Backbone bond lengths (Angstrom), bond angles and torsions (degrees), N, CA, C in turn:
res aa  C-N    CA-C-N  psi(-1)  N-CA   C-N-CA  omega(-1)  CA-C   N-CA-C  phi
1 M - - - 1.450 - - 1.524 111.28 -
2 K 1.338 117.06 -39.66 1.456 120.69 180.00 1.529 110.88 -60.63
3 D 1.329 116.27 -36.78 1.460 120.76 177.97 1.532 110.76 -60.18
4 L 1.321 116.55 -41.28 1.456 120.89 177.64 1.526 111.19 -65.51
5 E 1.327 117.31 -41.44 1.454 121.17 -179.13 1.528 111.42 -62.41
6 E 1.323 117.39 -36.51 1.460 120.74 -179.35 1.517 111.73 -68.36
7 R 1.322 117.76 -28.28 1.458 121.24 -178.50 1.517 112.41 -93.58
8 Y 1.325 117.64 -12.41 1.456 121.63 -178.07 1.522 109.90 -80.68
9 V 1.311 116.27 124.93 1.456 121.80 -179.90 1.522 108.00 -128.97
10 T 1.320 115.60 130.87 1.457 120.64 176.37 1.516 108.61 -93.49
11 V 1.312 116.39 127.54 1.456 121.09 179.49 1.523 107.85 -108.88
12 L 1.314 115.47 119.96 1.454 120.85 177.17 1.515 108.18 -106.01
13 D 1.322 115.88 127.67 1.458 120.29 -176.23 1.519 110.49 -122.08
14 D 1.328 115.56 50.41 1.451 118.61 175.46 1.532 108.57 -104.17
15 F 1.302 116.30 175.55 1.466 121.62 -175.64 1.518 111.94 -54.77
16 Q 1.334 116.65 -49.42 1.463 121.53 -177.80 1.528 111.63 -56.38
17 H 1.301 117.08 -48.23 1.460 120.40 -176.35 1.527 113.00 -73.64
18 R 1.323 116.88 -32.80 1.472 118.58 175.74 1.523 110.65 -63.69
19 V 1.348 117.27 -43.21 1.466 120.51 179.50 1.521 110.38 -65.98
20 E 1.342 117.36 -47.47 1.463 120.79 -179.59 1.526 111.49 -61.17
21 N 1.322 117.61 -40.30 1.471 120.67 179.21 1.524 111.62 -67.02
22 R 1.328 117.42 -40.25 1.468 119.51 177.88 1.518 111.25 -62.63
23 I 1.322 115.88 -43.45 1.466 119.25 179.10 1.521 109.68 -63.01
24 R 1.317 117.57 -48.30 1.468 121.27 -179.13 1.538 111.34 -59.89
25 N 1.324 117.47 -40.60 1.460 120.87 -175.16 1.529 114.34 -81.64
26 H 1.333 118.19 -20.16 1.467 119.57 -173.10 1.526 115.03 -127.48
27 K 1.346 118.40 2.15 1.460 119.92 -172.35 1.528 114.10 -61.91
28 D 1.310 118.23 -22.00 1.464 120.59 -179.00 1.528 113.16 -94.54
29 E 1.325 117.06 -0.19 1.461 120.48 -179.20 1.530 110.57 -80.61
30 A 1.307 115.17 142.79 1.468 119.86 177.69 1.520 109.24 -62.56
31 G 1.314 116.58 136.73 1.454 121.42 177.71 1.515 114.44 87.01
32 F 1.338 117.94 -8.47 1.465 119.52 178.56 1.527 108.28 -78.00
33 P 1.332 118.05 132.69 1.475 120.06 -177.81 1.527 112.01 -57.40
34 Q 1.321 116.32 139.35 1.452 122.35 179.13 1.524 110.05 -109.23
35 L 1.318 116.01 155.36 1.457 120.45 176.98 1.520 109.70 -67.83
36 P 1.314 117.50 141.73 1.462 119.59 173.93 1.531 109.82 -63.25
37 D 1.310 117.27 158.08 1.462 121.44 -178.22 1.524 112.87 -60.20
38 N 1.325 117.42 -29.87 1.460 120.12 -176.73 1.530 113.57 -88.27
39 V 1.340 118.22 6.85 1.466 122.37 178.68 1.528 108.36 -123.07
40 S 1.321 115.85 118.64 1.466 119.94 179.21 1.527 110.26 -87.14
41 E 1.331 116.04 165.84 1.462 119.89 176.42 1.531 110.55 -62.83
42 E 1.332 116.15 -34.09 1.465 120.10 178.04 1.531 110.67 -66.24
43 D 1.344 117.16 -40.86 1.464 120.57 176.88 1.532 110.44 -59.17
44 L 1.329 115.79 -46.06 1.464 119.97 -179.74 1.521 110.76 -63.82
45 S 1.325 117.03 -43.58 1.458 120.91 179.78 1.527 111.03 -61.91
46 N 1.326 117.09 -42.24 1.467 120.90 178.00 1.526 110.93 -63.91
47 Y 1.324 116.58 -42.31 1.464 120.72 178.27 1.529 110.84 -62.50
48 L 1.333 116.75 -46.29 1.464 120.29 -179.54 1.526 111.19 -63.51
49 F 1.329 116.91 -37.77 1.462 120.77 177.55 1.529 110.52 -61.30
50 D 1.329 116.37 -48.14 1.465 120.82 -179.72 1.528 111.66 -66.20
51 Y 1.315 116.76 -38.67 1.460 121.19 177.83 1.526 109.95 -63.27
52 Q 1.343 115.98 -43.46 1.463 119.98 179.08 1.524 110.47 -64.82
53 A 1.320 117.38 -38.22 1.467 120.78 177.92 1.524 110.20 -61.06
54 A 1.322 116.76 -40.47 1.464 120.19 177.61 1.524 110.44 -65.01
55 L 1.324 116.91 -40.71 1.463 120.03 178.39 1.522 111.58 -65.26
56 D 1.333 116.42 -34.19 1.458 120.90 -178.22 1.524 113.39 -80.97
57 S 1.328 116.29 -14.26 1.463 118.78 -177.09 1.521 110.48 -70.75
58 E 1.319 114.24 160.58 1.457 118.67 179.38 1.517 110.28 -74.78
59 G 1.292 116.42 160.90 1.453 121.94 179.03 1.520 109.69 123.28
60 T 1.306 114.40 -179.70 1.451 119.22 179.75 1.516 109.78 -76.18
61 E 1.303 116.31 163.46 1.464 120.34 178.16 1.525 110.03 -59.17
62 R 1.311 116.65 -39.37 1.466 120.45 -179.49 1.532 111.16 -63.16
63 S 1.331 118.03 -43.59 1.468 119.78 -179.04 1.523 110.81 -68.31
64 R 1.329 117.99 -37.16 1.469 120.15 177.51 1.518 110.03 -64.98
65 Y 1.323 117.61 -40.83 1.459 121.14 179.11 1.530 110.55 -65.59
66 T 1.317 116.83 -39.79 1.465 121.15 179.18 1.522 110.57 -62.24
67 I 1.331 117.57 -41.29 1.463 121.21 177.39 1.522 109.75 -61.27
68 A 1.330 117.88 -46.52 1.464 121.54 -177.94 1.522 111.26 -64.19
69 V 1.314 118.07 -43.83 1.460 121.26 -179.57 1.522 109.93 -66.90
70 S 1.311 117.76 -41.32 1.462 121.14 178.29 1.515 110.34 -60.43
71 F 1.319 117.04 -41.47 1.457 120.76 178.77 1.521 110.24 -62.85
72 C 1.318 116.18 -43.79 1.464 121.16 -178.46 1.528 109.77 -61.28
73 V 1.305 118.10 -45.50 1.455 121.54 -179.37 1.520 110.40 -67.47
74 Y 1.320 117.64 -41.15 1.451 122.18 -178.53 1.527 110.70 -65.88
75 Q 1.343 116.80 -41.45 1.455 120.98 -174.81 1.514 111.94 -69.00
76 Y 1.318 119.51 -35.89 1.455 120.91 -174.92 1.454 109.95 -112.01
């Protein structure tokens, strides 16, 4: 069973994970956007988590977007 667990990989393809994977895979490349000095990786991760939660919530696309934008404005 342990052998199976070592080979089992969960792939998440939602907005949060796509952004985090792009940053992880390309952050050292020339020309790739960098985080501003006043934003930590933890801040970005928390924001992406909350944004993804809004996207995953029930409701229309417009209401989910409104929740995410409201959070962004409220947080900063």
